[in-house]
DOSE-351633 format. One record per residue (C-alpha): y negated, z, x negated; residue in three letters; residue number from 1. Coordinates in steps of 0.05 Angstrom, whole numbers. Layout:
N
> Y;Z;X;ALA;NUM
...
# end
This chain:
58
> -1251;-1329;-708;MET;1
> -1260;-1263;-671;ARG;2
> -1253;-1216;-730;ALA;3
> -1313;-1171;-740;SER;4
> -1301;-1127;-800;GLU;5
> -1349;-1100;-853;ASP;6
> -1300;-1125;-905;PHE;7
> -1352;-1154;-951;GLY;8
> -1367;-1084;-979;VAL;9
> -1299;-1083;-1014;PHE;10
> -1318;-1146;-1052;GLY;11
> -1375;-1109;-1086;TRP;12
> -1327;-1067;-1128;ALA;13
> -1267;-1114;-1139;ALA;14
> -1243;-1184;-1123;LYS;15
> -1223;-1186;-1050;SER;16
> -1198;-1231;-995;ALA;17
> -1192;-1222;-921;MET;18
> -1135;-1249;-879;LEU;19
> -1138;-1251;-803;CYS;20
> -1072;-1262;-769;LEU;21
> -1072;-1268;-694;GLY;22
> -1043;-1306;-635;PRO;23
> -1104;-1352;-626;GLY;24
> -1163;-1359;-580;GLU;25
> -1120;-1369;-518;GLU;26
> -1096;-1296;-521;HIS;27
> -1136;-1232;-507;PRO;28
> -1172;-1204;-568;ALA;29
> -1152;-1140;-602;LEU;30
> -1180;-1077;-567;HIS;31
> -1181;-1113;-500;GLN;32
> -1143;-1076;-444;PRO;33
> -1096;-1135;-433;ASP;34
> -1080;-1146;-506;TYR;35
> -1006;-1149;-520;ASP;36
> -986;-1153;-593;PHE;37
> -943;-1216;-603;PRO;38
> -884;-1189;-642;LYS;39
> -867;-1259;-667;ASP;40
> -926;-1253;-714;LEU;41
> -891;-1198;-755;ILE;42
> -846;-1246;-795;PRO;43
> -905;-1294;-805;VAL;44
> -948;-1239;-833;GLY;45
> -891;-1213;-876;ALA;46
> -880;-1282;-907;ARG;47
> -955;-1290;-921;ILE;48
> -960;-1223;-956;PHE;49
> -895;-1236;-993;ASP;50
> -924;-1301;-1020;ARG;51
> -990;-1268;-1039;ILE;52
> -953;-1212;-1077;ALA;53
> -908;-1262;-1113;ARG;54
> -966;-1306;-1133;ASP;55
> -1004;-1246;-1161;LEU;56
> -943;-1220;-1199;LEU;57
> -919;-1285;-1229;TYR;58
# end
């Protein structure tokens, strides 16, 4: 995993979870000059967040 966030701080105040969605190790990392956002990840991310929201609401 290439994510490098200081996300743990949020967990001090409330329950938290971190989700990293990316094209995989075979593609350039975010913030690299040759990074090209794979638009086919948008529906995947939308379905994931839809499921999370539904699980929390019901």
